[in-house]
N, C-alpha and C positions, 0 to 999 in steps of 0.2 A: 242690340240683338234681342229679339223676343224669345221667349221660351219655345214657342212653336218652331221658329227658325232653327234654334239650337238642336232640338230633337230631330227635325227633318235632316239637318246637315249631318248629325252623328249617325242616324239610320242609314243615310245614303253612303257615307264613308265606310260603315261597317259592311254593307252589302257589296260595295265595290271591292273591298279588301278580299272577299271570298270569291269574287268573280273569276272564272277560269281565264278569260281574256286578259284581265288585269294581271293575273299571276304570271301568265306566259309571255305577254308582250312587254309589260312594264318592268318586270323583274329580270335579274340575271338568269341565265339558263340553269346555273347551279342551284339557285334558290327554288326555281320551279321544280327541278328534278328532286331536290331534297324533300319538298312537300309531298310529292307523289311516292317517294320511297318510304316516308313516314306512314303513309296509308297502306303500304305493302301492295301496291298495284302490280298486276301481272303484265302491264304494258312495258315494252322494252324501250320504245321511243315514241315521240309524237311529232307530227308534221307542224311546221310553223303556220301554214295556211289553215285557217280555222282551228287554231291551236286551243282556243277557249273551249270549243265543243269537244275536241279530242281530250283535253284535260278533264272535263266533266265525265266523259265516257270512261276514261281510265280510273277515275274515282269510283265509278260504278262497277268497274272490272277489278275489284279488290275483294279481299275477304269481307264478309258482312260486318257492318258496324254494330257492336253489341247494344248500343243505346238506341239505334234506329233513328237518330235525329238527322244524320247526314243525308239520307236519300231524298227527303222532301226538298231540302235546300238545293241539292244538286239538280233535281228535276226542275225547280224554279229557275235556277241559274242557266239552264240550257237555252231558254228564250233570250235572256239578256246577253249571253255569250254569243249566240248566233247573230244578233243585231250588231254588237260591237265588233265581232270578227269581220263582218261585212264592211264596216266603216274602215277597219284597219287593213283591209285586203291589199292595197297597193304596197304598203310597208312590209307586210308579211310575205308577199310574193318575192319581193327583193331579198329579204332575209333568208327565205327558203333557198333561193338560187345561190346566194353567197355562202351561207353557213350550213345548210342542210337541216335535218331533223334535230329536235331537242332529245338528246339521249338521256334516259333515266338511269339505266344500269349500264355503266361504262366498264368495260374490261380491258386491261392492257393487252396490246397486241391485236386488237380487233379494229383498229383504225378509228 
């Protein structure tokens, strides 16, 4: 493996780990919700259909990041998430019909 290939592979995996679609489709619901709760988002739940875009918008719908680093990455991720959400659409439609929205802030007694 060349150095170029190693750098390219590590860059791609780092970008994919922060991708909204990868977070919501490939991880458990609890992990995705935990990440949004850590950012203190105001969103209560996100739909599974186009969940990567919804995840990114929920990151933007949170208290401002004091470092200011998060916003450019989220804006860049919107295009990548839109494309990947479209590819995953048949799977996410099925999951939306069977499981419903991904709840971020779950309260007992609210179903």
